[in-house]
N, C-alpha and C positions, 0 to 999 in steps of 0.2 A: 294238486292245486292247494295253495296255502289258504288256511282258514282265516277269516277276518279277525282282527284283534278285538277282544271284548272291551266295549266302551263303558266306563263308569259314568252313569248318567249325571250324578251330582257334580263330579269333577268336570264333566263336559259342559254342564250348565255354567259353572264358575268360569271356565275358560272363555265361553262365549260372552259372558258378562264383562269381559275386559274391553270389549269393543264399545266405544262411546256412540250413543245414538240420541236421537231426539225422542220426544214423547208425543204421541198422537192420540186423538179420539176418533174412532171410526164409527160412522153413523149411517142409518138408512131409515126409510119409512115403509112400513108394510102396507099391503093392499087395503087393509081396514083403517089405515091412518095412524096406527101405533108406531111410535118412534123407538128405535133400538140403537144401542151404542155400547162400545167398550173401549178401554184404554189399551194401546198397543205400542210397542217400540220396534216391531218387525215390519218396517216400512222402508221402501226404497224406490228410486226412479228406475225405469226400465228402458224407455225409448223416447226420443224427441219427435220422431216422425215415423209412425203416429205417436202422439203423446200418451205414453203408458206409464202407470205406476203399479205397485203391488203391495199387498199386505198379507200377512200370514195369520191364520186362525186355527187354534187347536180344536180338534174334533171333540174334545171333552168340554169345551166352553159352552155355556148356556146359549150364546148367540150363534153358535155354529149352524144350526138348522136354518135360521133366518138368512144369514149372510151367504151360505152356500147356494141359496136359491134366488137371492135378490137380483133385480135387474139394474140396480143403481146403488151407489153409496158415495159418501164423502169422507175425506181424511182431513182433519184439522190438526195442524202442527202447533202444539201449545206454546205460548209465551212463558217466560220464566216466572211470571207472577200467577200462573194458572195451576200450581200444584194442587189446590183444593179440587179443581175440576178433574184433574187426573185421578185423584183419590176416589172421587164420587163414581166415576165410570169404571174404576177397577173393582167395584163391588157389584152385587146382584140386586141392588136397591131398585124398587119398582118406580120410584119418583125421580130418577136421575135428571130428566129434562126439566123438572120443576126447580131444581137446585142450581142450574147453570143457564145463563143467558145464551140464546141461540136465535138464528133466523134461517129461513128456508132457502135452499139453493135452487138452481134451475130444474134439477131433476126431482126436487121435492125432499131431498135429504137435508137434515139439519147441519148448519155450519155453526161452530162454537164461536160466539162473539169474542173479539179480542185476541184471536189466534194469531200467531206469527205468520202463518200462511195456511191456505186451504185448497183442496183439489176436489172438485165435484166430478163424479165419474159415472159412466155407463159401464155395467159389468161386461168385460171383454172375454174372459175365459176363467174357468175354475180348474186348477191343476191339483190332482191328488199327490200329496207329498208326505208319506209316512203317517205320523200322528197329527199332521196339520194339513190344511189345504192352502194353496196359494191363490189368492183372489186378484186377478189382473183387472185393472180398471182403465178404460179409455177416457182421458180427461176432456170434459166438455166446457168447463169453466174453472177459473182459479183466481186467487188473489193473495197478496202478501203485504206485510208492513215492515217497518224498520226496527221493530222491537226485538230484543234478544230472545232466542228460543230457549225452551227448557231442555236441559240435558239429562242424560241417564247413563250410569255406568256402575257395575258391580252392586246392583241392588239399591242404588241411591240416586237422588236428584243432584244435578250440578247446576251452578249459577255462573254463567260466563261473564256477566257484566261486572261482577265484583272486582275482578282483576283489572278491567278496563277503567272502572271508577277509581281504583287505588292508584293506578299510574297517572291518571289525569289530575289527581289531587295532591301530588307530591311537590309541585312548584319547583322542580329542578333539584329537590333534595333527596332523590331516590337512590337507594342501593338495591339492585335487583340481583338475586342469587338463585341458585338451583341445587336441589338435592337430587342427584342423578344416580340411579341404580344400574349396576352392571353385573349380571350373573350372581345375584344374591348379595352383592356388596355395594357400597356407595363410593363415589368419587370425591376424594379430598385433594387439596393442593398443598404441597409442602412449602412452608415459608421459612423465614430466618429463624435461627435458634431451634430448628427442628419442631416448629409449631405447624398446626394444620388449620385450614380454613375451607369453606365451601367456595366454588366458583362464583364470583360476584362482580358486577359492573355497576356503572352509574346510570344505566338505562337498559332496556330490554333489547331493542334493535339499534342499529342494523349490523349485519355481518361485517361491514366495512367500518363501522364506528369504532374509534380507537379505545373508547372507554366502556362500550356496551358489553352486556353479558354474551350476546351472540358473537361479538367481535373477539372476546376473550376465548370462548370455546373454539372458534374457528382458528385462532392463532395457535391454540394448543393441539389442534387436530382432533377435537372431540366432536362427534356428531351427536348432539344432545337433542332429544325430543322432549319438549316441555309439555306435560299433559294437563296438570291441574294446579291451581293456586293452593298453597299450603299455609302461608302465614303472611299477615300484614301488621306491622307494628312500628311505632314511633320511638325514637330515642328520647327518653324522658330526662336524661341527666343534664341537658342544657337546652336553652331556648332555641327554637327553630332547628331542632336536631333532625337528623336524617330519618326518612321513612324507609323501612326495610320491607321488601316484597320478595318472598321466596316461592318458587314453583317446585313441584315434584315431577319427576319424569324418568327417563331412561336413556342409556347410551345405545345408539343404533350402530351395529357393526362392532368392529374391534377398536380397542384403544391403542394409540401410538405408544412406542417405547419412549418414555419421557420421565426423567427422575422427579420432575415436579408433580407428576400425576401419581397419586397413591390410591389403590383400590383396596378398601378396607371392609371386611365382613361386618355385617350389622351387629354381631355379637362380640366384636373385637375392636370397637371404636376406641381410640386412645383419648378418653375424655380429658385426661390431665394435660393433653397437648393442644386442646382447643381453648385458646385464651379468651374468646368471647363468650361470656356467660349466657347471653341471650341465644347464641347459636347452639351452645351446649344443651340448654334447656329444650330448644326446638328439636334438636336431633333425638333427644331422649323420648320426646313425644312421638316423633316419627317412627322410632323403633317399636314403641308400644302399639301404635296404630297399625303399623305394617304387620305385626304379629297377630293382631285382632282382625286384620283386613277390614278396618272401619275407620276411614279418614274423615277429618273435619278441617275447618279453616280457622286459624287463630287470628283474632282481631283485637288490638289493644296497644299497649306500649311494652317496654322492656321489663316492666315489673308487674303490670296488671292488665288483664284482658280476659277474653272468653273464647272457647272453641265452639264454633258454629258447626254442629253436627250436620252431616248430609242426611236428610230425612229419607228413610227407607220407604219403598212402595212396591207392592206386588203388581207387576205388569204382565 
């Protein structure tokens, strides 16, 4: 019998952190009326009929004894403006519920006001799972809004509406591009005079759009997964210049054999063959942040701007 491979816990945690999740606050009310709650991103739907959801709780968490025995709980999916609430409930502070607005659900569990969605549950089953328990909840009531949810990936918050706002504000002047990784390298397109550029279109969608980024990638046979916004900047050299929006992502599957597609290692980018100074500067920041595994979003113009760091949080 083959012995199992030893798993490096730190590396395993980093790998799991690549999965984009929402951020939730899980709450309950004890028999004496005391409110308890904690921040969690280990939440998922389980079943539509019956309506079941689950959350995972570490056995070393201070809330573990309470939630492992509770008869009811509520999961509030946070909106993107609720980072402060997430941070409060990620601590062991005794006054958490005094710092955040909430109201009582049908079961008596607190619902966080302003949440993107919430699910009030009766405890359905507790499953032992290694150093965690899986708490299954049967949904008895729920609600949701149209606000953007708060995202979480690789130890940092994500703001989804920033890219939506950027696209809406371009007034048809957009240039939408992508920094796509493939096996530790990035995808560049070879142009005239042996110069290089990033895949770029005049809009993001659609695949059938002749000038869109999706259309360009489809025409080249590149299956590109766009994960996160990386930069939004205006061309400041002339009035009503273009607004550039760049995403970072990865190639899914193999790349086609095409002379126009060049796969270049991050440490071997031909900087002198990138004629666009703004793109050159942006890619240098990308290499640096990839090395540090700490990305931000640049907002500004081609000469001045600021990188909005993705705020870290312990969930």
